[in-house]
C-alpha positions as CSV (number, residue, x, y, z in Angstrom):
1,M,75.9,13.2,36.3
2,K,72.9,11.7,33.9
3,K,71.5,10.5,37.2
4,H,71.5,14.2,38.3
5,V,69.9,15.5,35.0
6,F,67.7,13.3,35.1
7,W,66.5,14.2,38.8
8,L,66.6,17.7,37.5
9,Y,64.2,17.3,34.5
10,I,61.9,15.7,37.1
11,V,62.0,18.8,39.1
12,I,61.8,21.1,36.8
13,F,58.3,19.0,35.3
14,I,56.8,18.9,38.5
15,V,57.2,22.9,39.6
16,S,55.9,23.8,36.3
17,S,53.2,21.4,36.6
18,L,52.1,22.9,39.6
19,S,52.1,26.6,38.3
20,I,50.2,25.9,35.5
21,W,47.7,24.0,37.4
22,K,47.6,27.0,40.2
23,G,47.5,29.6,37.1
24,G,44.7,27.7,35.4
25,E,42.7,27.5,38.6
26,A,42.8,31.4,39.1
27,L,42.1,32.0,35.0
28,R,38.9,30.0,35.7
29,N,37.7,31.8,38.7
30,Q,38.2,34.6,36.7
31,Q,35.8,33.5,33.7
32,I,33.4,32.4,35.9
33,K,32.7,35.5,37.6
34,E,32.5,37.2,34.1
35,L,29.8,34.6,33.1
36,R,28.0,34.8,36.5
37,I,27.7,38.8,35.8
38,D,26.7,38.3,32.3
39,S,24.1,35.5,33.6
40,F,22.9,37.1,36.4
41,E,21.7,40.1,33.9
42,Q,20.2,37.1,31.7
43,L,18.3,35.8,34.7
44,N,16.5,39.1,35.7
45,Q,15.9,39.8,31.9
46,L,14.2,36.6,31.8
47,A,12.1,36.5,34.9
48,S,11.0,40.3,33.8
49,V,9.8,38.7,30.6
50,L,8.0,35.9,32.2
51,E,6.5,38.2,34.7
52,S,5.0,40.7,32.0
53,A,3.9,38.1,29.8
54,I,1.8,36.5,32.5
55,A,1.0,39.4,34.2
56,K,-1.2,40.4,30.9
57,Y,-3.6,37.2,31.6
58,Q,-4.3,37.7,35.3
59,H,-7.3,40.2,34.8
60,M,-8.9,38.2,31.9
61,P,-11.3,36.1,34.0
62,T,-12.3,39.7,35.8
63,L,-13.2,40.6,32.2
64,L,-14.9,37.6,31.3
65,A,-17.1,37.5,34.4
66,S,-18.0,41.0,33.7
67,N,-19.6,39.9,30.3
68,D,-23.3,39.8,30.6
69,R,-23.3,37.1,28.1
70,V,-21.6,34.9,30.4
71,S,-24.2,35.9,33.6
72,K,-26.9,35.2,31.0
73,A,-25.5,31.7,29.9
74,L,-25.1,31.1,33.4
75,R,-28.3,31.9,34.5
76,D,-30.6,31.0,31.5
77,G,-28.7,28.1,30.1
78,F,-30.2,28.7,26.6
79,E,-28.2,26.9,23.7
80,S,-28.5,30.1,21.5
81,D,-26.7,32.1,24.4
82,I,-24.1,29.3,24.8
83,N,-23.3,28.8,21.5
84,Q,-22.6,32.5,21.0
85,L,-20.4,32.9,24.2
86,N,-18.2,29.8,22.7
87,R,-17.5,31.7,19.5
88,E,-16.9,34.6,22.1
89,L,-14.2,33.0,24.4
90,E,-12.6,31.4,21.0
91,Q,-12.2,34.7,19.4
92,I,-10.6,36.2,22.7
93,N,-8.2,33.3,23.1
94,R,-7.4,33.8,19.3
95,I,-6.8,38.0,20.2
96,T,-5.2,37.3,23.5
97,E,-3.2,34.2,22.5
98,A,-3.9,32.4,25.8
99,S,-3.8,28.8,25.8
100,D,-7.7,28.2,27.0
101,S,-11.0,30.6,28.3
102,Y,-13.9,28.8,29.8
103,I,-17.2,29.0,32.2
104,L,-17.9,27.2,34.8
105,D,-21.0,26.8,36.8
106,T,-21.8,26.3,40.4
107,D,-21.3,22.9,40.3
108,G,-18.1,23.3,38.5
109,L,-19.6,21.6,34.9
110,T,-18.0,23.4,32.1
111,I,-21.0,25.5,30.1
112,A,-18.3,27.2,27.6
113,A,-15.1,27.0,26.6
114,S,-12.6,28.5,23.8
115,N,-11.8,24.8,22.6
116,Y,-15.8,24.0,21.9
117,R,-14.7,22.9,18.6
118,E,-11.9,20.3,20.0
119,D,-12.2,16.6,20.6
120,A,-10.7,16.9,24.0
121,S,-13.1,20.4,24.8
122,F,-13.7,21.3,28.3
123,V,-17.6,22.0,27.6
124,G,-19.6,19.3,29.9
125,R,-16.1,18.3,32.0
126,N,-16.3,19.3,36.1
127,F,-13.2,21.1,37.5
128,A,-14.9,21.4,40.8
129,F,-12.0,19.3,42.4
130,R,-9.3,21.9,41.2
131,P,-8.4,24.6,43.9
132,Y,-8.7,27.3,41.6
133,F,-12.5,26.7,41.1
134,K,-12.6,26.2,45.0
135,D,-11.1,30.0,45.6
136,A,-13.4,31.1,43.1
137,I,-16.8,29.7,43.9
138,Q,-16.2,31.1,47.7
139,G,-15.4,34.9,45.8
140,K,-11.9,35.0,45.9
141,P,-9.8,35.3,42.7
142,G,-8.1,31.9,42.2
143,R,-4.5,31.0,41.0
144,Y,-3.2,27.1,40.6
145,Y,-0.7,25.9,38.2
146,A,-0.7,22.3,37.2
147,L,-0.6,19.7,34.1
148,G,-3.6,19.0,32.2
149,T,-4.6,15.4,32.5
150,T,-6.1,15.0,29.0
151,S,-4.1,16.8,26.3
152,N,-1.0,16.5,29.1
153,R,0.2,20.4,28.4
154,R,1.0,22.6,31.5
155,G,-0.5,25.6,32.3
156,Y,-1.0,28.6,34.8
157,Y,-4.9,29.0,35.6
158,F,-6.0,32.5,36.5
159,S,-9.9,32.4,38.2
160,Y,-12.9,34.7,39.1
161,P,-16.4,34.4,40.4
162,V,-19.4,35.8,38.4
163,Y,-21.6,37.5,40.3
164,E,-25.9,38.1,39.8
165,G,-26.3,40.8,42.5
166,D,-24.6,39.2,45.7
167,S,-24.6,35.6,44.8
168,V,-21.5,33.8,42.8
169,I,-23.4,31.8,39.7
170,G,-20.3,30.6,38.4
171,V,-16.5,31.0,37.8
172,A,-14.7,32.4,34.8
173,V,-11.1,31.0,33.9
174,V,-8.0,31.6,31.5
175,K,-5.3,29.2,31.3
176,V,-1.9,30.0,30.2
177,D,0.2,27.5,28.3
178,L,3.9,28.1,29.4
179,T,4.8,26.0,26.4
180,Q,5.3,29.1,24.4
181,F,8.0,30.6,26.9
182,E,10.1,27.3,26.7
183,K,10.2,27.7,22.7
184,R,11.1,31.3,22.8
185,F,13.9,30.7,25.3
186,A,15.1,27.1,24.1
187,N,18.0,28.3,22.1
188,Q,19.7,30.3,24.1
189,H,23.2,29.3,25.5
190,Y,22.3,28.6,28.8
191,E,19.4,26.6,30.4
192,F,16.5,27.6,33.0
193,L,14.3,26.2,35.2
194,L,11.0,27.2,36.5
195,L,10.5,25.7,40.3
196,D,6.9,25.7,42.0
197,P,6.6,26.2,45.6
198,D,7.8,22.8,46.4
199,G,11.0,23.1,44.1
200,I,9.4,20.8,41.2
201,V,10.4,21.6,37.9
202,F,7.4,23.1,36.5
203,S,9.3,24.6,32.8
204,S,12.5,24.2,31.4
205,S,14.2,24.6,28.4
206,R,15.2,20.9,28.6
207,S,12.0,18.6,28.2
208,N,13.8,15.5,30.2
209,W,14.4,17.7,33.5
210,L,10.5,18.6,33.5
211,Y,8.6,17.4,37.0
212,R,12.0,16.6,38.8
213,V,12.7,18.1,41.8
214,L,16.0,19.9,43.2
215,G,15.8,19.4,46.2
216,E,14.5,16.3,48.8
217,L,10.9,15.8,49.2
218,S,9.3,13.7,52.1
219,H,6.7,11.2,51.6
220,T,4.0,13.3,53.0
221,E,5.1,15.9,50.7
222,L,4.7,13.5,47.5
223,Q,1.6,12.0,48.5
224,R,0.2,15.6,48.9
225,I,1.0,16.7,45.2
226,A,-0.1,13.0,44.4
227,D,-3.7,13.6,46.0
228,S,-4.2,17.2,44.5
229,Q,-3.7,15.6,40.7
230,R,-1.3,18.4,39.9
231,Y,0.9,16.4,38.2
232,F,-1.6,13.7,37.0
233,G,0.1,10.3,35.9
234,K,3.9,11.6,36.1
235,S,6.3,10.2,38.9
236,I,8.3,12.9,40.6
237,E,12.1,12.1,40.5
238,K,15.1,13.9,41.8
239,L,17.6,15.4,39.4
240,A,21.2,13.5,39.0
241,I,23.1,16.2,41.0
242,V,26.2,14.6,42.0
243,Y,28.2,17.5,43.0
244,Q,27.5,21.2,44.1
245,K,29.4,24.0,46.0
246,P,28.6,27.9,46.7
247,F,30.7,29.8,44.0
248,D,30.0,33.3,46.0
249,E,26.6,34.4,48.0
250,K,24.3,34.7,44.6
251,S,25.5,31.5,42.7
252,Q,26.4,27.7,43.0
253,E,28.6,25.4,41.0
254,I,26.8,22.2,40.5
255,D,27.7,19.0,38.4
256,M,24.9,16.6,36.6
257,L,24.8,13.4,35.1
258,E,23.1,13.6,31.7
259,N,22.3,11.2,29.1
260,T,24.0,12.2,25.8
261,L,23.3,10.7,22.3
262,I,27.0,9.9,20.9
263,N,26.9,8.0,17.5
264,G,23.3,6.9,18.2
265,V,24.2,5.5,21.7
266,E,23.0,7.0,24.6
267,V,26.0,7.7,27.3
268,L,26.2,9.3,30.7
269,Q,28.0,12.3,31.1
270,R,28.9,14.4,33.7
271,Q,28.0,18.2,32.8
272,S,29.0,21.5,34.9
273,F,26.8,24.4,35.3
274,L,26.7,27.9,37.2
275,R,23.2,28.3,38.9
276,M,21.7,31.5,39.5
277,S,18.2,31.8,41.0
278,R,15.4,34.8,41.9
279,P,11.8,34.6,43.1
280,I,8.6,35.5,40.7
281,R,6.6,36.8,43.1
282,L,3.3,37.2,40.6
283,L,3.5,33.1,40.4
284,D,5.0,32.7,43.3
285,F,7.5,30.5,41.7
286,K,11.6,30.4,41.6
287,I,13.6,30.7,38.2
288,S,16.9,29.2,37.7
289,I,19.8,30.0,35.1
290,L,22.4,27.1,34.5
291,A,24.9,28.5,32.6
292,P,27.2,25.6,31.1
293,L,30.8,25.6,32.7
294,K,31.7,23.3,29.6
295,T,33.7,25.6,27.6
296,I,35.4,26.9,30.2
297,N,36.5,23.7,31.7
298,E,37.7,22.6,28.0
299,E,39.5,26.5,27.6
300,I,41.4,25.8,30.9
301,S,42.2,22.2,30.3
302,L,43.5,23.2,26.6
303,W,45.6,25.7,28.4
304,R,47.0,23.1,30.6
305,A,47.9,20.6,28.1
306,I,50.1,23.2,26.1
307,F,52.8,22.1,28.6
308,A,52.3,18.7,28.2
309,G,52.3,18.8,24.8
310,G,55.5,20.5,24.8
311,V,56.8,18.1,26.4
312,T,55.3,15.1,23.8
313,I,56.8,17.1,20.9
314,T,60.4,17.0,22.4
315,G,60.1,13.2,22.7
316,L,58.5,12.7,19.4
317,L,61.4,14.9,17.8
318,F,63.7,12.2,19.0
319,G,61.1,9.7,18.1
320,L,61.4,10.5,14.3
321,A,65.5,10.8,14.0
322,L,64.9,7.0,15.0
323,L,62.3,6.5,12.2
324,R,63.9,8.2,9.5
325,S,66.4,5.3,9.3
326,R,63.6,2.7,8.9
327,M,61.9,4.7,6.5
328,L,65.0,4.8,4.3
329,R,65.2,0.8,4.4
330,E,61.4,0.6,3.9
331,R,61.5,2.8,0.7
332,S,64.2,0.4,-1.0
333,D,61.6,-2.3,-0.2
334,A,58.7,-0.6,-1.8
335,N,60.2,0.4,-5.1
336,E,61.0,-3.1,-5.8
337,M,57.2,-4.0,-4.8
338,T,56.2,-1.4,-7.4
339,R,58.2,-2.8,-10.4
340,H,56.8,-6.1,-9.6
341,N,52.9,-4.5,-9.7
342,Q,53.6,-2.8,-12.6
343,A,54.5,-6.1,-14.5
344,Y,51.6,-7.5,-13.0
345,I,49.1,-4.7,-14.5
346,R,50.3,-4.8,-17.4
347,E,49.6,-8.5,-18.1
348,V,46.0,-8.1,-17.1
349,I,45.5,-4.9,-19.1
350,Q,46.5,-7.1,-22.2
351,N,44.7,-10.2,-21.5
352,T,41.4,-8.7,-20.2
353,Q,38.2,-8.8,-22.3
354,A,37.1,-5.1,-21.8
355,G,39.0,-2.5,-24.5
356,L,41.2,-0.2,-22.5
357,V,42.8,2.8,-23.5
358,T,45.1,5.1,-21.4
359,L,45.5,9.1,-21.8
360,D,48.5,11.3,-20.7
361,E,48.0,14.5,-18.7
362,H,47.3,16.3,-21.9
363,H,44.2,13.9,-22.5
364,K,46.0,12.3,-25.5
365,I,45.8,8.6,-26.2
366,E,48.9,7.1,-24.7
367,S,48.4,2.9,-24.8
368,F,45.8,0.7,-25.7
369,N,44.9,-3.0,-25.3
370,P,44.1,-5.4,-28.1
371,A,40.2,-5.7,-27.0
372,V,39.9,-2.5,-28.3
373,E,41.5,-2.9,-31.5
374,K,39.0,-6.2,-31.8
375,L,35.9,-4.0,-31.0
376,V,37.0,-1.6,-34.1
377,G,38.3,-4.2,-36.6
378,Q,41.6,-2.4,-37.7
379,P,44.8,-1.5,-35.8
380,L,44.8,1.5,-34.0
381,A,48.9,2.5,-33.5
382,P,47.9,5.7,-35.9
383,L,45.9,7.1,-33.1
384,V,48.9,7.3,-30.2
385,G,49.3,10.8,-29.1
386,Q,45.5,12.1,-30.7
387,P,42.9,13.3,-28.6
388,L,40.4,10.7,-27.5
389,D,37.4,12.0,-29.9
390,M,39.2,10.6,-32.9
391,L,38.0,7.4,-31.6
392,F,34.9,8.0,-29.4
393,Q,31.6,10.1,-30.2
394,P,29.1,10.3,-27.3
395,Y,25.4,9.9,-28.3
396,D,24.5,13.5,-26.7
397,K,26.9,15.8,-28.1
398,G,26.3,18.2,-25.2
399,T,28.3,15.2,-23.2
400,P,31.5,16.6,-21.8
401,V,34.7,14.4,-23.4
402,A,38.0,14.7,-21.6
403,S,39.6,16.9,-24.2
404,S,41.6,19.0,-21.9
405,Q,42.0,18.9,-18.2
406,D,39.7,21.8,-17.3
407,D,36.8,19.8,-18.4
408,L,37.9,16.8,-16.9
409,L,38.0,18.6,-13.6
410,T,34.3,20.3,-14.0
411,V,33.0,16.5,-14.6
412,A,34.2,15.6,-11.8
413,N,33.3,17.9,-9.7
414,D,30.2,18.0,-10.9
415,L,29.6,14.4,-10.0
416,G,31.2,14.6,-7.2
417,I,33.6,11.4,-7.7
418,K,36.3,11.2,-10.1
419,V,34.8,9.2,-12.7
420,L,32.6,9.9,-15.8
421,T,30.4,7.3,-17.6
422,C,28.6,7.9,-20.8
423,E,27.4,6.2,-23.9
424,G,28.4,6.3,-27.5
425,Y,30.0,4.9,-30.8
426,L,33.8,3.9,-31.4
427,C,33.7,5.4,-34.9
428,Y,37.5,4.7,-36.2
429,S,36.5,1.8,-38.5
430,D,33.6,2.3,-41.4
431,Q,30.9,0.8,-39.1
432,A,30.3,2.6,-35.7
433,V,30.3,0.3,-32.8
434,A,27.6,1.3,-30.1
435,V,30.0,1.4,-26.2
436,E,30.0,2.6,-22.9
437,M,32.7,4.5,-21.8
438,T,34.1,4.8,-18.3
439,L,36.9,7.3,-17.8
440,C,38.4,7.5,-14.4
441,Q,41.4,9.7,-13.1
442,M,44.8,7.8,-12.3
443,Q,47.2,9.6,-9.5
444,L,50.2,8.0,-10.8
445,P,53.4,8.4,-9.0
446,N,55.3,11.8,-10.2
447,R,52.3,12.3,-13.0
448,L,48.6,12.4,-13.8
449,S,46.7,9.9,-16.1
450,Y,43.7,8.7,-17.2
451,L,42.1,5.1,-17.8
452,V,39.0,4.5,-20.1
453,T,37.4,1.9,-20.4
454,F,34.8,0.1,-23.0
455,H,32.2,-2.5,-23.2
456,D,30.5,-3.5,-26.0
457,M,26.8,-1.8,-26.1
458,T,25.5,-3.5,-29.5
459,E,22.8,-6.1,-28.5
460,R,21.4,-4.1,-25.7
461,K,20.8,-1.3,-27.5
462,R,18.9,-3.7,-30.1
463,F,16.9,-4.9,-26.5
464,E,16.3,-0.7,-25.8
465,Q,15.1,0.3,-29.2
466,D,12.3,-2.9,-29.1
467,I,11.1,-2.2,-25.3
468,T,10.9,1.5,-26.4
469,Q,8.9,0.9,-29.5
470,A,6.2,-1.1,-27.1
471,R,6.2,1.3,-24.5
472,I,5.0,4.1,-27.0
473,E,2.4,2.1,-28.6
474,L,1.0,1.3,-25.1
475,E,0.6,4.8,-24.1
476,E,-0.7,5.6,-27.0
477,R,-3.7,2.5,-26.3
478,V,-3.8,3.8,-22.6
479,K,-4.5,7.5,-23.9
480,E,-6.9,6.3,-26.2
481,R,-8.8,4.5,-23.4
482,T,-8.4,7.0,-21.0
483,F,-10.0,9.9,-23.3
484,E,-13.5,7.8,-23.3
485,L,-13.2,6.8,-19.8
486,Q,-13.1,10.8,-19.1
487,D,-15.9,11.7,-21.5
488,A,-18.0,8.8,-19.7
489,N,-17.4,10.3,-16.3
490,T,-18.2,13.6,-17.6
491,R,-22.0,12.4,-18.9
492,L,-22.6,10.4,-15.3
493,R,-21.7,13.7,-13.6
494,Q,-23.8,15.5,-15.2
495,E,-26.6,13.2,-15.0
496,I,-25.9,12.8,-11.3
497,E,-26.0,16.8,-10.9
498,E,-29.1,16.6,-12.4
499,H,-30.7,14.1,-10.1
500,K,-29.6,15.7,-7.1
501,G,-31.1,19.1,-8.5
502,T,-34.6,17.3,-9.6
503,Q,-34.5,15.6,-5.8
504,R,-34.1,18.9,-4.0
505,E,-36.6,20.8,-5.9
506,L,-39.3,17.3,-5.3
507,I,-38.3,18.1,-1.1
508,Q,-39.1,21.7,-1.9
509,T,-42.3,21.0,-3.4
510,A,-43.4,18.6,-0.5
511,K,-42.5,21.2,2.2
512,L,-44.4,23.8,0.2
513,A,-47.4,21.3,-0.1
514,V,-47.4,21.1,3.7
515,L,-47.3,24.7,4.3
516,G,-50.0,25.2,2.1
517,Q,-52.3,22.5,3.8
518,L,-51.4,24.3,7.1
519,S,-52.2,27.7,6.1
520,A,-55.5,27.5,7.3
521,G,-54.3,26.6,10.8
522,L,-51.6,29.7,10.4
523,N,-54.1,32.2,9.7
524,H,-56.2,31.1,12.7
525,E,-53.1,30.8,15.0
526,L,-51.9,34.5,14.1
527,N,-55.1,36.0,13.9
528,Q,-56.2,35.4,17.5
529,P,-53.0,37.3,18.8
530,L,-53.7,39.9,16.1
531,T,-56.8,40.9,17.5
532,A,-55.8,40.5,21.1
533,I,-53.3,43.4,20.1
534,R,-55.5,45.5,18.5
535,A,-57.6,45.4,21.7
536,F,-54.6,46.1,24.1
537,A,-53.4,49.0,22.0
538,G,-57.1,50.5,22.2
539,N,-56.9,50.1,25.6
540,G,-53.9,51.2,25.9
541,L,-54.3,54.7,24.1
542,K,-57.3,55.4,26.6
543,F,-55.3,54.6,29.1
544,L,-52.8,57.3,28.2
545,D,-55.3,60.0,27.8
546,R,-55.7,59.5,30.8
547,G,-52.7,59.5,32.7
548,Q,-52.9,55.8,33.9
549,Y,-49.4,55.3,32.4
550,E,-48.8,51.7,34.4
551,Q,-52.2,49.9,32.9
552,A,-50.6,51.3,29.9
553,H,-47.5,50.0,30.2
554,V,-49.3,46.7,31.3
555,N,-50.9,46.6,28.0
556,L,-47.5,47.4,26.2
557,Q,-45.9,44.4,28.0
558,H,-48.9,42.2,26.9
559,I,-48.6,43.8,23.1
560,S,-45.3,42.5,23.1
561,Q,-45.3,39.1,24.2
562,L,-48.0,38.1,22.0
563,G,-45.5,39.8,19.0
564,H,-42.7,37.4,20.4
565,H,-45.3,34.5,20.2
566,M,-46.2,35.2,16.4
567,G,-42.7,35.9,15.7
568,D,-41.6,32.3,16.8
569,I,-44.6,30.8,15.0
570,I,-43.4,32.7,11.6
571,A,-39.8,32.0,12.3
572,R,-40.4,28.1,12.4
573,F,-42.1,28.1,9.3
574,K,-39.5,30.2,7.4
575,V,-36.8,27.5,8.8
576,F,-38.9,24.6,7.6
577,A,-39.6,26.1,4.0
578,R,-35.8,26.8,3.4
579,K,-33.8,24.9,0.8
580,G,-30.5,22.9,1.6
581,D,-28.7,19.7,1.9
582,V,-28.7,17.1,4.7
583,Q,-25.9,18.2,7.2
584,Q,-25.1,15.3,9.2
585,G,-24.5,15.9,13.4
586,P,-25.5,15.2,16.5
587,I,-29.4,16.5,17.2
588,A,-31.9,16.3,20.2
589,V,-34.8,14.3,19.3
590,Q,-37.0,15.9,21.7
591,T,-36.2,19.4,19.9
592,A,-36.8,18.1,16.8
593,I,-40.3,16.9,17.7
594,M,-41.2,20.1,19.5
595,G,-40.0,22.0,15.9
596,A,-42.4,19.7,14.0
597,L,-45.1,20.5,16.6
598,K,-45.0,24.2,16.5
599,I,-45.5,23.9,12.3
600,M,-48.5,21.4,12.8
601,T,-50.3,22.5,16.5
602,P,-52.3,25.1,14.2
603,R,-53.8,22.6,12.0
604,Y,-54.7,19.9,14.8
605,K,-56.4,22.6,17.1
606,E,-58.3,23.8,13.8
607,V,-59.7,20.0,13.0
608,G,-59.8,19.1,17.1
609,I,-57.3,16.5,17.0
610,E,-55.4,15.4,20.6
611,L,-51.5,15.4,20.4
612,V,-50.2,13.1,22.8
613,V,-46.1,13.5,23.0
614,A,-43.9,11.1,25.2
615,E,-41.6,12.6,27.9
616,D,-38.0,13.9,26.7
617,Q,-35.6,10.7,27.0
618,D,-32.7,13.2,26.2
619,F,-31.7,10.9,23.0
620,I,-29.4,12.3,20.5
621,V,-29.3,10.8,17.1
622,N,-26.9,12.1,14.5
623,G,-28.7,13.8,11.5
624,D,-29.9,16.9,10.3
625,M,-32.5,19.0,12.5
626,V,-34.2,20.6,9.6
627,F,-35.1,17.5,7.5
628,L,-36.1,15.4,10.2
629,E,-38.5,18.0,11.2
630,Q,-39.7,17.8,7.8
631,V,-40.1,13.9,8.1
632,L,-41.7,14.5,11.5
633,V,-44.4,17.1,10.0
634,N,-45.1,14.9,6.8
635,L,-45.8,11.6,9.0
636,L,-48.2,13.9,11.4
637,A,-49.5,15.6,8.3
638,N,-50.4,11.9,7.0
639,A,-52.1,11.2,10.2
640,A,-54.2,14.1,10.6
641,D,-55.4,13.4,7.3
642,A,-56.0,9.8,7.7
643,I,-57.7,10.2,10.8
644,L,-60.1,13.0,9.0
645,E,-61.3,10.3,6.6
646,D,-63.2,8.5,9.4
647,S,-65.2,11.2,11.6
648,N,-66.3,8.2,13.6
649,N,-63.1,7.3,15.1
650,E,-61.3,8.9,18.4
651,R,-59.0,12.2,17.2
652,R,-55.9,11.5,18.8
653,V,-52.3,11.1,17.6
654,F,-49.3,9.6,19.8
655,I,-45.3,10.5,19.4
656,K,-43.2,7.9,21.0
657,Q,-39.7,7.0,21.3
658,K,-37.3,4.1,22.2
659,A,-33.9,3.0,21.9
660,T,-32.2,0.3,21.3
661,Q,-28.0,0.1,21.7
662,D,-27.2,1.4,18.5
663,Q,-30.7,2.9,17.4
664,I,-33.4,5.7,18.5
665,V,-36.9,4.9,17.0
666,I,-39.6,7.5,16.8
667,C,-42.8,6.3,16.4
668,V,-46.0,8.4,15.6
669,Q,-49.2,6.4,15.8
670,D,-52.8,7.5,14.5
671,T,-56.3,6.1,15.1
672,G,-57.4,6.6,11.5
673,N,-58.8,3.5,9.8
674,G,-55.1,2.1,9.1
675,L,-53.4,1.3,5.7
676,S,-54.9,-0.9,3.3
677,E,-52.8,-3.9,1.4
678,E,-52.6,-1.8,-2.1
679,A,-51.0,0.9,0.3
680,T,-48.6,-1.2,2.0
681,K,-47.5,-2.3,-1.2
682,H,-46.8,1.1,-3.0
683,L,-46.4,3.3,0.3
684,F,-43.0,5.0,-0.2
685,E,-43.2,4.9,-4.2
686,P,-43.3,8.4,-6.0
687,F,-46.7,10.0,-6.5
688,F,-48.8,7.4,-5.0
689,T,-51.5,8.2,-2.6
690,S,-54.2,6.7,-1.0
691,K,-55.7,10.1,-0.1
692,S,-59.2,11.4,-1.8
693,S,-58.5,13.2,-4.9
694,G,-56.7,16.8,-4.7
695,L,-55.4,16.2,-1.2
696,G,-51.6,15.1,-1.7
697,L,-49.1,15.2,-4.3
698,G,-47.8,11.5,-3.5
699,L,-44.4,12.8,-2.8
700,G,-44.2,13.1,1.5
701,L,-43.2,9.4,2.2
702,S,-41.3,8.9,-0.7
703,I,-39.0,12.2,0.0
704,S,-39.3,11.0,3.7
705,Q,-37.8,7.8,3.0
706,R,-34.8,9.2,0.9
707,I,-33.9,11.7,3.8
708,V,-34.0,9.0,6.3
709,D,-31.6,6.7,4.0
710,V,-29.3,9.7,3.7
711,M,-29.2,10.5,7.5
712,G,-28.5,6.3,7.8
713,G,-31.7,5.3,9.1
714,Q,-34.9,3.7,7.9
715,I,-38.6,4.2,7.9
716,V,-41.2,1.3,8.4
717,A,-44.9,1.7,8.7
718,Q,-47.5,-1.5,10.0
719,N,-51.0,-1.3,10.8
720,L,-51.7,-1.3,14.8
721,T,-54.0,-4.5,16.6
722,K,-56.3,-1.8,18.2
723,G,-56.3,0.0,15.1
724,G,-55.2,3.0,13.1
725,A,-51.7,3.0,11.8
726,E,-47.9,3.3,12.7
727,F,-44.8,5.0,11.1
728,C,-41.8,4.4,12.9
729,V,-38.2,6.3,11.8
730,S,-35.0,4.6,13.0
731,L,-31.9,6.7,13.1
732,P,-28.3,6.2,14.4
733,R,-27.7,7.2,18.3
734,F,-25.0,9.8,18.1
735,K,-22.0,8.3,20.1
736,H,-19.4,10.9,21.7
737,Q,-15.3,10.2,20.4
738,S,-14.9,9.6,24.2
739,S,-16.5,8.3,27.3
740,Q,-17.4,10.7,29.9
741,S,-15.3,9.5,33.3
742,L,-16.5,10.3,37.0
743,I,-14.3,13.3,37.4
744,A,-13.5,14.8,34.1
745,E,-10.1,15.1,32.6
746,E,-8.6,18.8,32.1
747,P,-6.1,19.5,29.3
């Protein structure tokens, strides 16, 4: 009979298990269908958001290509136009929230970019190898997607040709960073993948899925992708999909292996997803949503576990009955052990050196050991049943003492533990004793109790008082010394500011002195165009009276050109005369030389001195353009004065450039009588001059030396063997942050 009952239970168990399993499968399929409907709506919403967000950038290159400033910068290449274009591109990027905007010439070289201020600027980099450039340079709108090789940022590129007439003179490019969309949809209850036409993950809510492929790629396809530098430096690997099957015609169930961090250790786990996909025609991409099935699987597993749990609970009830008898035996043994432990603890309390006091659940003194009486110096029997504050008072009257159960619980909750420690005095005797009190809660069988421990702190308090007094005295000395240093520092700063002001005024005085010397040549330089303007204007009026408008138009063009020429001369003198401090930065040596020549040319023409300037070497130094021009103007003015002192010499001044590994040297050579021994000794001293009386302040070379020193260089002078003197200015060569490569890297 028992055997038949056993087999009956087995059959019932098997039938129930099969029923639960099949019912769980049906419930799982129903929940997945509901999940598919919700996820498909989210997929359409995600695709619409992505398409609309990208679409607003596709016409930006067309607008940039139609900008007159872009055409002018590509056509003329003036630095002022390019600088203005850089600022406009930066402002456009800030308004449209695009990643980068830049302009390429016909060789693929970037002439202007919105990120021109950044270290990884596109300016000067060549992107001729990119497909979007190749399409646009042929007159077609370009599109491309790639991983930037410098900043390691992914983006989608739109390009459009820049026309001048029927010719393509450049390309306008806009890059859209897709990471903004990843951040926007990163915290959803689903994962998403953006797949390129080769099936490679270009964007995803999980960074470790990037540059993975869902299908299979041949060696030829992988080589093609590598040659295009689309994913520069990234290895294309396959996603770890271990199982997949279609759920219906629009979705699939897939299982993937993922590394999951559990308690600081990476564990390889299998995760299930419901995948749905649809194309994004604007980008020729495909977007997929992976809805996790973990919750559904866990719910089904929990539902299936209920039956097994019921069987298990039944078995446990039988086991509990058997354990009860065993627990009764163990309880008797535990009571005996408790009595033994109580006797042991009582002996420890009586013989410890620390003062111990126990409180009952109402916070009244219940017992104490001999060590407390020894601290106080008299018996404490009268205090039994009294509150603790009859024996102990804290230093800080605001410190709570266990006078009630609520107080103790409040303190314990504030501390996060069931222990309270504070310092105070044992005040029961005539003389207070400094102690440290520790109160802790003891959960005894059938009742609540508290243990209070007292430690003698008399010696420690004395040491603390000595240390506190010494610290106070040290702080007073430090305050006195600090006040003296602050006063001295204030006086020193005032002297430095006065010195800087005096130096700036001396520099400005030297500038004005040079301008005064050049005033005669400036008058001659301006009188010639003014005379020509008057002549052209008179002739133009006669042509207008006669109805000869074409000749009048020609005269007006001549007048306009002469006006621009005069404006350039006056503008250069205004820049030279301005005040300001040295602003370090990269400057072209040839540009500084030409600026100085514009100032000095009128005077050299007036006195008949020939200027010989070496060819442009494209040298770049680190310094300030205006102050370097001032130094060169001072040297050219001194060279002219030296030549004019001896009318028999050849009237010629040479400006030469040479370079070392770290320095650029600018030399000004004259054909004068050279430097005397006395002048060589005091050449750079303020107010020293070897010129005739009234021809100089003696500040030009001194100020020039200070300016060159501030820019990190030096100025030296020597006599030439063939006659005359040479002044050489050495400045540090400007070095770029990163070296240029054959193929420019792109972020």
